[in-house]
Wavefront OBJ file of the C-alpha trace (Angstrom):
o trace
v 14.875 24.904 -16.303
v 11.439 26.476 -16.291
v 9.961 26.654 -12.822
v 6.606 27.112 -11.177
v 6.526 28.974 -7.888
v 4.271 27.470 -5.236
v 3.247 29.452 -2.178
v 1.449 27.903 0.762
v 1.242 28.312 4.502
v 2.106 25.837 7.211
v 0.972 26.340 10.791
v 3.936 27.298 12.983
v 3.043 24.428 15.304
v 3.503 21.927 12.462
v 6.876 23.416 11.556
v 7.939 23.246 15.192
v 6.574 19.733 15.861
v 8.226 18.410 12.689
v 11.552 19.834 13.820
v 11.854 22.031 10.735
v 13.940 25.178 10.642
v 11.861 28.168 9.462
v 14.911 29.795 7.839
v 15.583 26.729 5.634
v 11.997 25.550 5.262
v 11.782 26.172 1.521
v 14.865 24.026 0.850
v 13.655 21.293 3.192
v 10.245 21.175 1.472
v 11.911 20.910 -1.967
v 13.930 17.948 -0.718
v 10.836 16.295 0.753
v 8.900 16.739 -2.492
v 11.822 15.263 -4.445
v 11.999 12.225 -2.150
v 8.220 11.759 -2.241
v 8.042 11.895 -6.045
v 10.998 9.529 -6.390
v 9.603 7.093 -3.821
v 6.323 6.970 -5.728
v 8.174 6.437 -9.027
v 7.004 9.720 -10.517
v 10.516 11.038 -11.277
v 13.965 9.553 -11.831
v 16.862 9.602 -9.403
v 18.682 12.309 -11.344
v 15.542 14.462 -11.550
v 14.916 13.992 -7.813
v 18.446 15.234 -7.091
v 17.864 18.199 -9.388
v 14.503 19.084 -7.785
v 15.900 18.701 -4.277
v 19.098 20.619 -5.136
v 21.284 17.851 -3.733
v 23.930 15.428 -4.896
v 23.156 11.750 -5.330
v 25.099 11.027 -2.136
v 23.015 13.546 -0.187
v 19.880 12.024 -1.712
v 20.986 8.495 -0.784
v 21.680 9.619 2.784
v 18.295 11.340 3.093
v 16.516 8.208 1.845
v 18.514 6.079 4.273
v 17.563 8.339 7.196
v 13.895 8.145 6.183
v 13.974 4.366 5.622
v 13.144 4.663 1.929
v 14.660 2.092 -0.406
v 16.061 3.197 -3.728
v 14.403 2.285 -7.016
v 17.661 1.170 -8.609
v 17.482 -1.947 -10.713
v 20.168 -4.093 -12.287
v 19.407 -2.475 -15.645
v 19.890 0.970 -14.047
v 23.266 -0.220 -12.762
v 24.280 -1.569 -16.167
v 23.220 1.690 -17.855
v 25.331 3.660 -15.391
v 28.318 1.393 -16.024
v 27.934 1.898 -19.754
v 27.814 5.682 -19.342
v 30.938 5.591 -17.175
v 32.841 3.478 -19.688
v 32.114 6.076 -22.382
v 33.641 8.918 -20.370
l 1 2 3 4 5 6 7 8 9 10 11 12 13 14 15 16 17 18 19 20 21 22 23 24 25 26 27 28 29 30 31 32 33 34 35 36 37 38 39 40 41 42 43 44 45 46 47 48 49 50 51 52 53 54 55 56 57 58 59 60 61 62 63 64 65 66 67 68 69 70 71 72 73 74 75 76 77 78 79 80 81 82 83 84 85 86 87
């Protein structure tokens, strides 16, 4: 996967007030971006998991903790069932 590196600064007070860990900040920001893009229907569930470097279960749990509902329709469910039946 081709990547674009993004560098930016956050005030230490923001990191502290948000309860973020400076040593894992990069990973936490990737997860937040993935959740944000998914929530706003800019990327799919599988792409959000890829961007956030997490499994679907980890992604589901993160959304649950943040109170974000999943964009998972009946047609998504049926497509997943079809994929599973072809395995």
